[in-house]
N, C-alpha and C positions, 0 to 999 in steps of 0.2 A: 568487479573487474579490477584487477590489480593495477598499480601505477605504471609498471614496466610496459605492458602493451599499449597503454594510452600514450606514453611518452614515445615509444617506438613509432606509432601510427603518426603522432604529431611530427616527429623528426622526418619520417618518410614523405609526409605532405610537404614540409619545408624543403627537403631536397629536391623533390619533383618540381616545386615552384622555382627554386633557384636554378636548377639545370635547364628550365625553359625560359629563363630571362633572356632578353636580347644581349648578345655578346658573350653568352655562356659557352658558345662553340667558337672554336678558331675561325677567324675570318668574318664573323658577324659584328655589326655595329652595336656598341653598347649605348647606355644612356648618355646624352650629351651633357647633362648638368645634374649635380647631387639632388636638386629638388624633384627631378623626373623620378628617380628611383624612390624617394620618399612618397611621391603622389601614388606611384604604383603600390608600394607596400601598404600605405594607409588604406587604399581602396580594398586590396585583397584581405588585409587584417580586419576591417570592419565587416566584410562579408563573412569571413570565417568565424567572427564573433556573433554572428546572427543579427547584425544591424540592418541588413537588407538582403533581398534575394538577388542572385547574380544576373538573372534575366532582366530584372529591373535596371541594374546598372548598365547592362549591355544596350538596353533600349535608350537610355538617357545618353550614352556614349554615341550611339548612331545619330541620335537626334542633334546632338551638339555638333558632330562632324557635318551632317547635312545642312545644318543652319549656317556654318561657316562657309561650306561649298556654295550655298546659294546667295552669300553676301559678298563674295569676291569675284571679279571678273576673270582673273587669271589664276588657275589652281596651282600654279608654281610660285604664287605670292609668298613673300618671306615672312608673313604673319603666321604661317602654318605651324602648329605645335601639338603633336599628338598628345602629349602628356598634359597640356593645358585642357584638352578636352577630357581627359580622365579627371582632372580637378573639377571641371564644370559638372560632369556627370555625378561625381561623388557628392558635391555640393547639393545637387537637384535630389538625389535619392535620400540623402540624410535629411534635407529640408522637408521633403514629402512625407517621410516617416515620422517626423516630429522629433527626430534625434538632434537636430541643429536648427535652432531658431535663427531668424535673420539678425536680431539685435545681438544675440551671442556671437554669431559669425562676424559681424562688423567689429565687435569689441575685441575678439581674438586676433582678427586680421590686423587691427590697429596696433595691438601689443607686439605682434610679430614684426610688423613694419617698423616699429619704433626701436626694435632690438638691433644694436649694431651688427653689421656682418661679421662673421667669424668670431663672435663672442663664445668663448669656451671651446673654440676649435683652432687647432694650430695648422691643420692641413685638411684639405678636402680629399676625401677618398672617393674616387669616381668608379672604381671597379667593384662588382658585386663580391660579396663574401663567398669565398670557396668552401666548399663542404668536402671533408675527407671521408669518403665512403668506406675506407678501410677501418675507421674507428667506430662506425655505425654498428 
């Protein structure tokens, strides 16, 4: 198979993903913070690279949300964060698959938390990247 069809298939998959992102359509809410789109992208990229099965991630996401729901008295509680559940589910599936050990995770978390905010970043970009379908 030549490189062009694979590249075209990959680009098509990315376009489909981006077009289905929250906020991709006028009037929809987008991600609230840059870390949310990163969590989303990491989960999708890890799945697309064969790190875990998507149904495994869905199960972990559902379990994380159900655990949160069971732990709060008021479901309108301010502690709700959909993408925090994405992170929890991603950590779980990568840990269960042996791709991410607890010690390595703790080390990487400490490194990230020790890094000053906005290091090498001049401005946070909150909007998803637009894809020009005319150039595809």
